[in-house]
Backbone as CSV, one residue per row, in Angstrom:
resi,resn,N_x,N_y,N_z,CA_x,CA_y,CA_z,C_x,C_y,C_z
1,MET,83.177,14.550,140.464,84.092,15.475,140.073,85.178,15.935,141.544
2,PRO,86.125,16.426,141.533,86.969,16.569,142.766,87.006,18.217,142.846
3,VAL,86.795,18.836,143.978,86.756,20.097,144.135,88.139,20.649,143.719
4,LEU,88.943,20.151,143.900,90.327,20.495,143.325,91.159,19.779,142.056
5,SER,91.561,20.619,141.185,91.643,19.659,139.946,93.339,20.390,139.744
6,CYS,94.316,19.679,139.067,95.457,20.198,138.415,95.025,20.496,137.269
7,GLY,95.082,21.589,136.686,95.027,22.069,135.566,96.188,22.232,134.451
8,GLY,96.103,21.583,133.511,97.103,21.420,132.269,97.348,22.598,131.344
9,MET,96.823,23.530,131.714,96.901,24.336,130.644,98.174,25.470,130.510
10,ARG,98.823,25.587,131.794,99.967,26.523,131.817,101.522,25.553,132.035
11,TYR,101.422,24.390,131.965,102.632,23.810,132.236,103.169,22.818,130.951
12,GLN,102.712,23.182,129.812,102.875,22.737,128.472,104.137,23.258,128.126
13,PHE,105.052,22.779,126.937,106.115,23.439,126.527,105.635,24.560,125.538
14,LYS,104.797,24.137,124.385,104.610,25.158,123.377,102.957,24.779,123.283
15,TRP,102.454,25.798,122.965,100.819,25.947,122.397,100.731,24.918,120.878
16,GLN,101.823,25.119,120.439,101.406,24.130,118.926,101.885,22.971,119.070
17,ASP,101.774,22.017,117.898,102.138,20.735,117.971,103.483,20.737,117.905
18,THR,104.156,19.753,118.664,105.708,19.496,118.790,105.933,17.983,119.014
19,ALA,107.037,17.873,118.363,107.584,16.143,118.313,108.055,16.033,119.990
20,LEU,107.657,14.900,120.164,108.076,14.790,121.991,109.790,14.792,122.268
21,ALA,110.160,14.655,121.043,111.573,14.732,120.804,112.375,16.235,121.023
22,ASP,111.365,17.365,120.904,111.658,18.211,120.758,111.331,19.041,122.089
23,ILE,110.869,18.405,123.095,110.719,18.904,124.130,111.867,19.031,125.009
24,PRO,112.315,19.972,125.519,113.508,20.385,126.343,113.262,19.498,127.681
25,PRO,114.323,18.320,128.019,114.307,17.799,129.211,113.576,18.674,130.544
26,ASP,114.323,19.737,130.496,113.868,20.394,131.700,112.412,20.863,131.808
27,ASN,111.822,20.826,130.723,110.280,21.494,130.707,109.410,20.310,130.867
28,GLN,109.802,18.747,130.853,109.416,17.748,131.125,109.483,17.317,132.416
29,ALA,110.562,17.585,133.100,110.886,17.380,134.639,109.632,18.139,135.318
30,ASN,109.860,19.433,134.990,109.187,20.668,135.591,107.586,20.050,135.661
31,LEU,107.090,19.731,134.604,105.660,18.933,134.383,105.406,17.850,135.505
32,GLU,106.551,16.902,135.509,106.743,15.884,136.233,106.659,16.069,137.714
33,ALA,107.290,17.071,137.968,107.336,17.893,139.317,106.163,18.134,139.853
34,THR,105.564,18.823,139.006,104.084,19.401,139.117,103.080,18.408,139.658
35,ILE,103.259,17.336,138.634,102.082,16.295,138.861,102.617,15.535,140.281
36,HIS,103.740,15.534,140.582,103.942,14.381,141.587,103.720,15.099,142.803
37,ARG,103.918,16.760,143.038,103.819,17.457,143.999,101.950,17.220,144.133
38,ALA,101.274,17.589,142.946,99.738,17.490,143.052,99.144,16.336,144.013
39,LEU,100.067,15.061,143.503,99.185,14.088,143.939,100.057,13.831,145.455
40,GLU,101.117,14.636,146.034,101.188,14.440,147.194,100.323,15.255,148.343
41,LEU,99.753,16.552,147.517,98.696,17.324,148.075,97.536,16.565,148.102
42,GLY,97.290,15.487,147.297,95.948,14.884,147.502,95.027,15.068,145.982
43,ILE,95.279,15.808,145.137,95.117,16.064,143.842,94.693,14.664,143.232
44,ASN,93.313,14.444,142.648,93.174,13.227,141.936,92.517,13.345,140.620
45,HIS,92.425,14.185,140.238,91.762,15.051,139.132,93.185,16.059,138.062
46,ILE,93.462,15.352,136.616,94.267,16.121,136.280,93.789,16.469,134.875
47,GLU,93.516,17.848,134.679,92.922,18.310,133.368,93.688,19.124,132.594
48,THR,93.564,18.369,131.041,93.941,18.842,129.918,93.284,18.577,128.838
49,ALA,93.621,19.231,127.785,92.554,19.159,126.746,93.560,19.462,125.527
50,ARG,93.180,19.386,124.063,93.606,19.244,122.849,94.114,20.427,122.709
51,GLY,93.543,21.874,122.972,94.117,22.773,123.020,95.253,23.390,123.773
52,TYR,95.784,22.777,124.808,96.555,23.154,125.622,97.985,22.665,124.897
53,GLY,98.032,22.630,123.768,99.529,22.458,123.180,99.928,20.970,123.640
54,THR,101.287,21.093,124.123,101.836,19.617,124.334,101.517,19.276,125.661
55,SER,100.785,19.660,126.350,100.036,19.366,127.499,99.734,17.639,127.571
56,GLU,98.752,17.223,126.559,98.437,15.832,126.655,99.488,14.849,126.327
57,MET,100.187,15.326,125.328,101.623,14.320,125.284,102.472,14.167,126.096
58,GLN,102.512,15.438,126.696,103.853,15.571,127.950,102.963,14.829,129.131
59,LEU,101.818,14.846,129.457,101.201,14.006,130.500,100.987,12.630,130.189
60,GLY,100.943,12.222,128.447,101.257,10.917,128.395,102.267,10.167,128.793
61,ARG,103.557,11.012,128.618,104.681,10.271,129.009,104.737,9.785,130.388
62,LEU,104.166,10.647,131.290,104.433,10.420,132.751,103.294,9.510,133.349
63,LEU,101.912,9.274,132.861,100.868,8.920,133.371,101.032,7.302,133.712
64,PRO,101.742,6.499,132.310,101.830,5.427,132.608,102.605,4.862,133.756
65,LYS,103.499,5.724,134.188,104.864,5.654,135.262,104.132,5.568,136.814
66,LEU,102.893,6.180,137.100,102.199,6.594,138.037,101.486,5.734,138.596
67,PRO,101.475,5.303,139.894,100.317,3.990,140.389,99.006,4.350,140.327
68,ARG,98.269,3.229,139.629,96.996,3.642,139.421,96.254,3.720,140.812
69,SER,96.672,3.240,141.597,95.833,3.508,142.895,95.963,5.084,143.317
70,LYS,96.798,5.675,142.982,96.500,7.057,143.237,95.805,7.799,142.284
């Protein structure tokens, strides 16, 4: 386990289940910018949980676009 991790508890759109189509583009862009910056800084562990609302769904949109090697 890395010493530093990017936690997904606070960058989600809502705590409740929400359809992906209802997530505002600016919120998704903020989440993606956060993850890209974390990777630039050397973070290689992104933490999320089912209880974090839309965090997992939003990360699911981004992760396939990232290079696996990172």
